[in-house]
C-alpha positions in Angstrom: 0.0 0.1 -0.1 1.5 3.4 -1.0 2.2 5.9 1.8 -0.6 8.3 0.4 -3.1 5.5 0.6 -2.0 5.0 4.3 -2.4 8.4 5.2 -5.9 8.4 3.6 -6.8 5.5 5.6 -5.6 7.0 8.8 -7.6 10.2 8.2 -10.8 8.1 7.7 -10.3 6.3 10.7 -9.8 9.7 12.8 -13.0 10.9 11.5 -14.9 8.1 13.0 -16.9 9.6 15.7 -16.0 8.5 19.2 -18.5 8.8 22.2 -17.8 11.0 25.1 -19.1 9.9 28.6 -21.7 12.6 28.6 -23.1 11.7 25.2 -26.7 10.5 25.1 -25.7 7.5 22.8 -23.3 6.4 25.6 -26.0 6.1 28.1 -28.2 4.3 25.5 -25.4 1.7 25.1 -24.8 1.5 28.6 -28.6 0.5 29.2 -28.2 -1.9 26.5 -25.5 -3.7 28.1 -27.7 -3.7 31.4 -30.7 -5.1 29.4 -28.6 -7.9 27.9 -27.5 -9.4 31.4 -28.1 -13.0 31.3 -28.3 -13.4 27.5 -25.9 -14.6 25.0 -25.4 -11.2 23.5 -24.1 -9.9 26.7 -20.4 -9.9 26.1 -20.8 -8.6 22.5 -22.7 -5.5 23.9 -20.0 -5.3 26.7 -17.2 -5.1 24.2 -19.3 -2.9 22.0 -19.4 -0.3 24.9 -15.7 -0.7 25.7 -14.9 0.2 22.3 -17.2 3.0 21.8 -14.8 5.6 23.1 -11.5 4.2 22.0 -10.5 4.1 18.5 -9.8 0.7 17.2 -10.3 -1.3 14.1 -11.0 -5.0 15.3 -11.9 -6.5 18.5 -12.1 -10.0 20.0 -13.2 -11.8 22.9 -10.9 -14.7 24.4 -11.6 -16.9 27.1 -8.3 -17.9 29.0 -7.5 -20.7 31.2 -4.6 -21.1 33.7 -3.9 -24.7 31.9 -6.0 -25.0 28.6 -5.4 -23.3 25.4 -7.0 -19.8 24.8 -10.7 -20.1 23.3 -11.9 -17.6 20.8 -15.4 -16.4 21.7 -16.1 -13.8 19.4 -14.6 -11.5 16.9 -15.5 -8.2 14.9 -14.0 -7.2 11.7 -11.6 -10.3 11.9 -11.6 -12.8 9.2 -12.2 -16.5 9.9 -8.8 -17.1 8.3 -7.1 -15.1 10.9 -9.0 -16.7 13.7 -7.8 -20.0 12.4 -4.3 -18.6 12.1 -4.4 -17.6 15.8 -5.7 -20.9 17.0 -3.2 -23.0 15.2 -0.3 -20.8 15.2 -0.3 -18.1 17.8 -2.5 -18.9 20.8 0.1 -20.8 22.7 2.4 -17.9 22.5 -0.3 -15.1 23.1 1.6 -12.8 25.8 -1.9 -11.8 27.2 -2.6 -15.6 27.8 0.9 -15.9 29.4 0.1 -12.6 31.6 -3.2 -14.5 32.9 -1.3 -17.7 33.7 1.4 -15.8 35.7 -0.9 -13.0 37.4 -4.5 -13.7 37.0 -5.0 -10.2 37.8 -8.4 -8.3 36.5 -7.7 -4.9 34.8 -6.7 -3.1 31.7 -3.5 -3.8 29.9 -2.1 -3.0 26.4 0.4 -5.1 24.4 2.8 -2.5 24.5 2.6 -2.1 28.2 3.6 -5.7 28.7 6.9 -4.9 27.8 7.8 -8.7 27.5 11.1 -9.7 26.0 10.6 -13.3 26.3 11.3 -15.3 23.3 7.7 -16.4 23.1 6.4 -12.8 23.1 8.9 -12.0 20.5 7.8 -14.5 18.2 4.1 -13.6 18.7 4.9 -10.1 17.5 6.7 -11.2 14.6 4.2 -13.7 13.6 0.7 -12.8 14.6 0.9 -8.9 14.5 2.0 -8.6 10.9 -0.5 -11.2 9.8 -3.2 -9.5 11.4 -2.0 -6.1 10.5 -2.1 -4.9 14.1 0.1 -2.8 15.8 -1.2 -2.5 19.4 -3.8 -4.3 21.3 -5.7 -3.3 24.5 -7.3 -6.0 26.8 -9.8 -6.0 29.9 -9.5 -9.1 31.9 -12.7 -10.3 33.8 -12.3 -13.2 36.2 -15.0 -15.8 35.9 -14.7 -19.3 37.7 -12.1 -22.1 37.8 -9.1 -20.0 37.4 -10.6 -18.6 33.9 -11.0 -15.2 32.6 -12.9 -13.3 29.8 -10.5 -11.1 27.8 -12.0 -8.2 25.6 -9.6 -7.0 23.1 -9.6 -3.9 20.9 -7.0 -3.9 18.0 -5.2 -0.8 16.4 -3.6 -1.1 13.1 -1.4 1.9 13.3 0.2 3.4 16.4 -0.1 2.5 20.2 -3.0 3.0 22.3 -2.1 6.3 24.1 -2.1 7.0 28.0 -5.2 8.8 27.4 -6.9 5.8 26.0 -5.8 3.5 29.0 -6.8 6.2 31.4 -10.5 6.2 29.6 -10.5 2.3 29.6 -9.5 2.2 33.5 -12.3 4.8 34.1 -15.1 2.7 32.8 -13.5 -0.7 33.8 -15.1 -0.8 37.3 -18.7 -0.5 35.7 -17.9 -3.1 33.1 -16.7 -5.5 35.5 -19.8 -4.9 37.7 -22.0 -5.9 34.8 -19.9 -8.9 34.0 -20.1 -10.1 37.8 -23.9 -9.5 37.7 -24.1 -11.3 34.3 -22.1 -14.3 35.7 -24.4 -14.4 38.9 -27.5 -14.3 37.0 -26.3 -17.3 34.7 -25.3 -19.4 37.7 -28.6 -18.4 39.7 -30.8 -19.5 36.6 -29.4 -23.1 37.0 -31.6 -23.5 39.8 -34.7 -23.4 37.6 -34.0 -24.1 34.1 -31.4 -25.7 31.8 -29.8 -22.2 31.2 -29.0 -22.8 27.5 -27.3 -19.5 27.6 -24.8 -20.8 30.1 -23.7 -23.9 27.9 -21.4 -21.5 25.9 -20.0 -20.4 29.1 -19.2 -23.3 30.7 -17.4 -25.4 28.2 -15.5 -27.8 30.6 -16.7 -30.6 32.5 -18.1 -28.8 35.6 -19.7 -29.5 39.1 -20.8 -27.1 41.8 -21.2 -28.0 45.5 -22.9 -25.9 48.2 -20.6 -25.3 51.4 -22.0 -28.2 52.8 -20.4 -30.4 50.0 -23.9 -31.3 48.4 -24.0 -31.1 44.4 -26.1 -28.5 43.3 -25.1 -28.4 39.5 -23.2 -30.8 37.1 -23.2 -30.7 33.4 -23.3 -33.7 31.1 -19.7 -33.3 30.2 -19.0 -33.8 33.9 -21.2 -36.8 34.2 -19.5 -38.5 31.3 -16.1 -37.8 32.7 -16.7 -39.2 36.2 -18.2 -42.4 34.4 -15.1 -42.7 32.7 -12.7 -42.1 35.4 -13.3 -43.5 39.0 -10.6 -41.2 40.4 -12.5 -37.9 40.0 -14.9 -38.2 42.7 -12.4 -39.4 45.4 -10.1 -36.5 44.5 -13.2 -34.2 44.6 -13.8 -35.4 48.4 -10.4 -35.0 49.3 -10.4 -31.4 48.3 -13.7 -30.5 49.8 -12.2 -29.6 53.3 -9.9 -26.8 52.1 -11.0 -23.1 51.2 -8.0 -22.6 48.9 -8.0 -23.3 45.1 -6.5 -26.7 44.2 -5.2 -28.3 41.2 -4.8 -31.9 41.0 -3.4 -34.0 37.9 -5.6 -36.8 37.1 -4.7 -39.5 34.4 -6.3 -37.8 31.4 -7.3 -34.3 32.8 -6.4 -31.8 35.4 -9.0 -31.1 38.2 -9.3 -27.7 39.5 -11.4 -26.2 42.3 -12.3 -22.9 43.5 -14.3 -21.4 46.5 -17.3 -19.1 45.7 -17.6 -15.8 47.5 -20.5 -15.9 50.3 -22.5 -13.9 48.0 -22.6 -15.8 45.0 -26.1 -16.6 44.0 -26.0 -20.4 43.2 -24.0 -21.6 46.1 -22.8 -19.1 48.4 -19.4 -20.2 49.9 -19.7 -23.3 47.7 -17.1 -24.9 45.5 -16.5 -25.2 41.9 -14.8 -28.1 40.3 -13.6 -28.0 36.6 -11.9 -30.7 34.6 -9.3 -29.0 32.2 -7.4 -31.1 29.5 -4.1 -31.9 29.5 -1.9 -31.4 26.5 -4.2 -32.7 23.6 -1.7 -34.9 21.9 1.6 -36.5 22.4 3.0 -34.5 19.8 2.0 -31.1 21.6 3.8 -32.6 24.8 6.9 -33.5 23.0 7.0 -30.0 21.2 6.9 -28.3 24.7 9.5 -30.6 26.1 11.8 -30.1 23.3 11.5 -26.2 23.7 12.1 -26.5 27.3 15.0 -28.8 26.8 16.7 -26.4 24.5 16.3 -23.2 26.4 17.5 -25.2 29.9 20.8 -25.8 28.1 21.5 -22.3 27.0 23.7 -20.1 29.0 22.5 -16.8 30.1 24.4 -15.2 27.2 23.4 -17.4 24.7 19.7 -16.9 25.6 20.2 -13.1 25.6 21.8 -13.6 22.1 19.0 -15.9 20.9 16.4 -13.4 22.1 18.0 -10.5 20.0 18.2 -13.0 16.9 14.5 -13.5 17.1 14.0 -9.8 17.4 15.8 -9.5 13.9 18.9 -8.1 15.3 22.2 -8.8 13.0 25.4 -9.5 14.6 26.5 -5.9 14.5 23.6 -4.8 16.3 23.7 -7.7 19.0 27.3 -6.6 19.4 26.5 -3.0 20.0 23.6 -4.0 22.5 25.7 -6.4 24.7 28.9 -4.6 24.2 30.7 -7.6 23.2 32.9 -8.5 20.2 31.5 -10.0 16.9 33.8 -12.9 17.3 32.0 -13.7 20.8 28.8 -13.5 19.2 29.8 -16.0 16.6 31.2 -18.4 18.8 28.0 -18.1 20.8 25.8 -18.6 17.7 27.5 -21.8 16.8 26.8 -23.2 20.2 23.2 -22.3 19.9 23.0 -23.8 16.5 24.6 -27.0 17.9 22.2 -27.1 21.0 19.2 -26.5 18.8 20.5 -29.1 16.1 20.4 -26.6 13.3 22.8 -25.2 10.9 21.9 -21.8 10.0 20.0 -18.7 11.7 17.2 -19.1 9.3 16.7 -22.8 10.4 16.9 -21.6 14.0 14.4 -18.9 13.6 12.0 -21.6 11.7 12.5 -24.0 14.4 11.5 -21.7 17.3 8.7 -20.3 15.1 7.2 -23.6 14.3 7.7 -25.2 17.9 6.3 -22.2 20.1 2.6 -22.4 18.6 2.2 -25.9 20.1 3.0 -24.9 23.5 
């Protein structure tokens, strides 16, 4: 695309009207979100409200878990091919997913703020951002249950989200989080009386809920099927009930996670939710992850620094200037990295890591 066309596109984007918090339309959309609580449109209306006052070109809703791969729930202005590319190539190195696994903190975060220099993050930026024509992402994290969260993301094609954008998102976050918590409570409370078809898209894992006395108040069909095929699940559940902290237990083919509800949770105040998460879906995935870990484990700190800069696209001269070491030292380190990764060139090295990381 020519520079002139790029400038014209940027000007068109700048002309898109953004809502102020005192606009009548803002309050109409706020009311629409409130009306959609308990329905399958809720999170779509929520992300529309999120993006109403922040300039962006596309949006995603992704469910993150501490152990399972990210699950794309909804997108706007994103092609099916790009969603497929993310699922197959980039979900395992998504830095927002890594953030949730490490911190599990609700709030607002941009990709540029992450400032993550890990090899995984570098590969994600090299693979996903150019393919998706994205320069920055802003996300809101809303915790759900079972150590999971819903991530609402806005994508910008050029430039970064400004500090003013972040402040605006942080200003509305408490209200949106309150709506989300109300929606979550509504869905679970509805399980008392109906089959709660809206929640089927929300609870996608085998799930069972007990009240604070250990009496089952809900289980879905996936849970019942899992219990029927694995006799170790219920005894493990019984061993976890006495505690009040989150627990994780690795079973033969799955991971059992438990989390205690707040005292004001509608369906089971002070109760416990048990969720079965899948382990790596295939032996190939486990083998890939182990190979990555093994390679990184045997690299020295200096070799890891050089590998990181290689994955950033730095040449030998740039690496020497950054690390303040000689080109000869870098050449020797490169050869050791190639040997440990079982490759013969930089191109093969980059390709190997690029192909391996998506299977994490």
